[in-house]
N, C-alpha and C positions, 0 to 999 in steps of 0.2 A: 503494499499499500504505500509506504513512504517512498519507495522507488519510483512509482508511477507519479506521485505529487511531485517530486523533484524533477523528473523528466518533463512534465507539463510546465513547471515553473521555469526551468532552463529554456524550454522551447518559446515560452512567452517573452523572456528576457532577450532571446536571440533574434526575435522577429525583425527589429530595426536593422540589425547587421545583415540578416538575409535579404531583407528588401533592398538595402543599398547595394549588395553584391550582385543581386539579379539586375538592378537598374543600370549599374556600371557595365555589366556584361551583355547588355541588350536583351535580357530576358524579362522584359516588362509585359505585364499582362494588358489586355485590351479593356479591362474594366474601367480604368481611369480615362479612357480616350472617349471623345465624342466624334462621331463622324458627321461632316457637314458636306452638303452637295458641292461637287467640284465646280461648278460654275460660280458659285458664291464665294468659296474658299479661294479659288485660284485668281479670281479678279482681285481680291484683297492682296494676294501675294504679289500679283502683278503691279499694283499700285505701290506696295511697299518697295519693290525692286526699283521702280521708276524714281523714287525718292533717294535712291543711293544706298539703301540698306541692303543686307543679305537675309536670306530666309532658308530655314531648314524644313523640308516637308517629308512626310512619309510617302512612299511610293505605293500606288495601287494598280493592279493588274500585272500581266505576265508578258507584256510585249517588248520588255527590254531585257528579258533572259538572254544570256546567262550573266550579264555584267550587274544588273540591278534585279534584285529578287523581292517580290511582294511579300510584306510581313516581316521582313528581315532588314532592309536597307532603307536609309534616308539619303537624301541629296541636299547638298547647300547650293542654293542659287544665288546669282549675282546679276546685276544689270548687264545686258550684252554690249560690251565695247566693240568686239569684233567677232563675227561668227564664222567658223572655219569649217570645212569638211571633217567630219569625225567628232564634232563637238555634240554633246547631248544638250537639247535646248527644250525649254517649255514654250510652246508656241499656241496661239489662239488660231485654229483652223477655220472655224465658223464662229460667229458670235455666241459666246457662252460654252464653246466646245474647245477644251485645252487637251493638248497631248504632250508628253515627255518623250521625244524620240530623237534619234541621231540624224545629223545632217549627212546625206550620202551624196549630194551634188549641190553645187551653187553656180549659178549663172547670173552673174551681176546681182540683182536684188532678188531674183527668184531662188527659192530654196526647195529642194526635195528632201522629205524626211521619211525614215523608215525606223520602226522599232527593231533592236537586235534580235528579238525572238519572232518576228514577222517574216514570212517566207516570201509573200508576193506583194502585199498592199503598201503603197506609198502615199504620202500626203504632199501637197503643193502649198507653199505659203511665200510671202515676202519677208524680207529681213525686218521690216517695220511690225510684222505680226509676232516676232520672237519677244516674249516677256522677260526671259531670263536664260542664263547658261548654267550649266552644273560646273562648279569649281572644286566640289569635293564629294566623294562617295562615302558615307558614313555607315560602316557595318558594325555589328555587335562589339568586336574586340580591337577594331582599328579604323583609321580613316585614310582614305586614299585620295590624293590630290589628283584632279583631272589631267594636270600636265605631267603626271609621273611617266617617264619614258617607257617603263615596262608595259603600263597600262595602254598607252598610245599604240605600242607596237602590237599588243594583242587585239585591239580594235581594228587596226589595219589588216591584220591576219584574218579576223572575223569577216570583215568586208570582203576579202579576197575569196573566202570560202563561201560565199552567198549561195552558189548553186548546190551546195552540199548541206545547206542549213537544216533541212527537213530530217535528215539522218542524224546529223550532229544533236539537234534539239531533242530527237527521240531518246537518245543515249543520255542526254542531260537530264531529261525528265524521269527517266527510270533510274537515274543515280541519285537525284535529290528527292 
């Protein structure tokens, strides 16, 4: 009896430390989060970025696999100074419809976007439609700068392997 009381007391005392450990390592439960519709939330993010601030958002969806994973990763966005091929950008495709996809082609002010996890679909937009550019990928135990040479080379390789994406993504989904 005493042993079980001590165990419960110890568990109660260790709860704040356990909570801090989980929060630090990215093991945060969804119970404290509120979901806001994308059009409302991302319009606010867009306004914040236009004022010169940065924003960190959780990603939703699987279109940017394998580089950004839904439920695991966050991205840090900044106002787009210069948009280059290979950058992951937050763009407003239609009024109220935002996507976080990678620039695969640029011709002047016209951009072609495609998610890393997409096989065929592409979106067209203008440079002026880009609300933010990803500057950091935030994973549970580390942060990766978007300018990291290793990451940039993996992105170039992934773009080169575009015809084989269907097979590679099938293996990735089976692994994850």
